[in-house]
matplotlib code that plots the C-alpha trace (Angstrom):
import matplotlib.pyplot as plt

x = [-107.5, -107.2, -103.7, -103.8, -104.4, -101.9, -99.6, -100.5, -100.6, -96.7, -95.4, -97.4, -95.2, -91.7, -92.4, -93.4, -90.5, -87.7, -89.1, -88.8, -86.0, -84.2, -85.7, -82.8, -80.2, -79.2, -76.6, -74.5, -71.4, -67.8, -66.3, -62.6, -64.6, -65.5, -62.4, -61.1, -63.8, -64.2, -60.2, -61.2, -64.4, -62.7, -59.8, -62.4, -63.2, -60.3, -61.2, -60.5, -57.3, -55.5, -57.6, -58.2, -58.2, -55.6, -56.9, -54.3, -55.6, -59.4, -59.0, -57.1, -59.7, -62.4, -60.9, -61.2, -63.4, -65.5, -65.9, -67.8, -68.1, -70.9, -71.3, -74.5, -75.6, -77.3, -77.6, -74.5, -72.5, -70.8, -72.2, -71.6, -69.5, -68.5, -66.1, -65.8, -64.1, -64.9, -62.0, -63.3, -66.6, -66.2, -66.6, -64.8, -65.9, -63.1, -64.2, -68.0, -68.3, -71.3, -70.6, -71.7, -74.6, -76.2, -76.0, -79.2, -80.9, -80.4, -78.3, -75.7, -78.0, -79.6, -75.8, -75.4, -78.4, -76.8, -73.9, -75.8, -77.9, -74.7, -72.8, -76.4, -75.6, -72.3, -72.9, -70.7, -71.2, -70.5, -69.6, -66.0, -64.8, -63.2, -64.2, -62.0, -63.5, -64.2, -66.8, -69.1, -72.1, -70.3, -70.2, -74.1, -75.1, -73.8, -74.6, -78.7, -77.5, -77.5, -73.5, -71.7, -67.9, -65.6, -62.2, -60.0, -57.0, -54.5, -53.5, -54.4, -55.6, -53.8, -54.2, -53.8, -54.3, -51.5, -52.9, -56.7, -57.7, -60.0, -63.3, -63.7, -67.2, -68.8, -72.2, -73.1, -75.3, -78.4, -79.4]
y = [17.8, 21.3, 22.9, 24.0, 20.0, 19.0, 21.2, 20.4, 16.9, 17.3, 19.6, 16.7, 14.0, 15.4, 16.4, 12.8, 11.4, 14.2, 12.5, 8.7, 9.4, 11.3, 8.5, 5.9, 8.4, 8.8, 11.6, 10.9, 12.8, 12.1, 10.0, 8.7, 5.1, 5.8, 8.0, 4.7, 3.7, 7.3, 7.0, 4.4, 5.5, 9.3, 6.2, 5.5, 8.3, 10.2, 13.7, 13.5, 12.1, 15.4, 16.0, 12.4, 13.5, 10.6, 9.2, 10.8, 14.0, 13.6, 11.7, 14.9, 17.5, 15.9, 15.8, 20.2, 21.9, 23.8, 20.9, 19.6, 16.2, 14.4, 11.5, 10.4, 6.6, 4.5, 1.0, 1.2, 2.4, 6.5, 8.1, 11.4, 13.7, 17.4, 18.0, 22.0, 23.9, 27.6, 29.9, 31.9, 33.2, 32.4, 28.5, 26.7, 24.3, 21.6, 19.2, 18.8, 15.4, 13.3, 9.8, 10.8, 8.2, 9.4, 13.2, 15.1, 13.7, 16.3, 15.3, 18.0, 20.5, 18.6, 18.3, 22.4, 22.5, 20.7, 22.7, 25.9, 25.4, 24.1, 27.6, 29.4, 27.8, 28.3, 31.9, 31.2, 35.0, 33.4, 30.0, 30.4, 28.0, 27.1, 25.2, 24.3, 27.2, 24.5, 22.7, 24.8, 21.5, 22.7, 26.7, 26.8, 24.4, 27.2, 30.0, 28.3, 28.4, 32.0, 31.8, 34.7, 34.9, 36.6, 35.6, 34.2, 31.8, 31.5, 28.0, 26.7, 23.2, 20.6, 18.5, 16.5, 18.9, 21.7, 24.1, 25.4, 28.2, 27.9, 29.9, 31.7, 31.7, 32.6, 32.1, 35.3, 33.0, 34.4, 34.4]
z = [-91.4, -90.2, -90.4, -86.7, -85.5, -87.8, -86.2, -82.5, -83.6, -85.1, -81.4, -79.2, -82.0, -80.6, -77.2, -76.3, -79.0, -76.9, -73.7, -74.6, -76.0, -72.8, -70.7, -72.2, -71.2, -67.8, -66.7, -63.8, -62.0, -63.1, -59.5, -59.3, -60.4, -64.0, -64.4, -66.4, -68.1, -69.6, -70.4, -73.0, -74.0, -75.4, -77.0, -79.4, -81.0, -83.4, -83.0, -79.5, -80.1, -79.2, -76.3, -74.6, -70.5, -68.9, -66.1, -63.7, -64.5, -65.0, -61.3, -59.6, -61.8, -59.9, -56.4, -56.8, -55.6, -58.3, -60.8, -62.9, -64.7, -65.8, -67.6, -69.8, -69.4, -72.4, -70.7, -68.7, -71.3, -71.3, -74.6, -73.8, -71.3, -69.4, -68.3, -66.2, -63.5, -61.9, -61.8, -59.5, -60.5, -63.9, -65.1, -68.2, -70.2, -70.7, -72.6, -74.0, -76.1, -77.5, -78.8, -83.0, -82.9, -80.4, -81.9, -81.8, -79.4, -76.7, -74.9, -74.9, -74.5, -71.5, -70.1, -70.6, -69.0, -65.7, -66.2, -66.2, -63.3, -61.3, -62.3, -60.9, -57.4, -57.6, -58.2, -61.4, -63.8, -67.2, -68.8, -71.3, -73.6, -76.6, -80.3, -83.4, -85.5, -88.5, -85.7, -87.8, -85.6, -82.3, -82.8, -84.1, -81.0, -78.9, -80.6, -80.0, -76.4, -76.0, -76.6, -77.8, -79.6, -77.6, -79.5, -80.8, -80.0, -82.9, -83.8, -80.8, -82.4, -83.9, -86.2, -88.9, -91.5, -89.1, -86.5, -86.5, -84.3, -81.1, -80.9, -77.9, -76.7, -73.6, -71.8, -69.0, -66.1, -65.7, -61.7]

ax = plt.figure().add_subplot(projection="3d")
ax.plot(x, y, z, "-o")
ax.set_aspect("equal")
plt.show()
């Protein structure tokens, strides 16, 4: 078989597999009625234990102008979420999380793309976030999505082994 035909077959398989996988997942806006479910979802994951959003805090945040909240569902169960907010002309991602068994399926990328569209529609100039300096997977994801390092917050995250710095990252929004 010709090598170029094989490459086309592989690309086609990857493309259609990705479409099939993403069709299993549904993105919806976070609503007040979802806050209890999101709270319980967060409680299941040790890696979130120091940054769980409480129900009242979620309800308060999503009632504010400029809030972005997305939930990703598979068969009516939450598998991922993102929460952020516009402050003047900057959008801060507070949390983006995908359940470990559903990672590397394009969910975080899809949520991030929705976030970028939201920012473009609201004339936001850039997205900012912080990520644990030891979270190499997340840092790689953001760098692959054109985020740049822009600073460090010392001792920002608390965990069992002490404190970790936060890597500050930003993405310029192109309109």
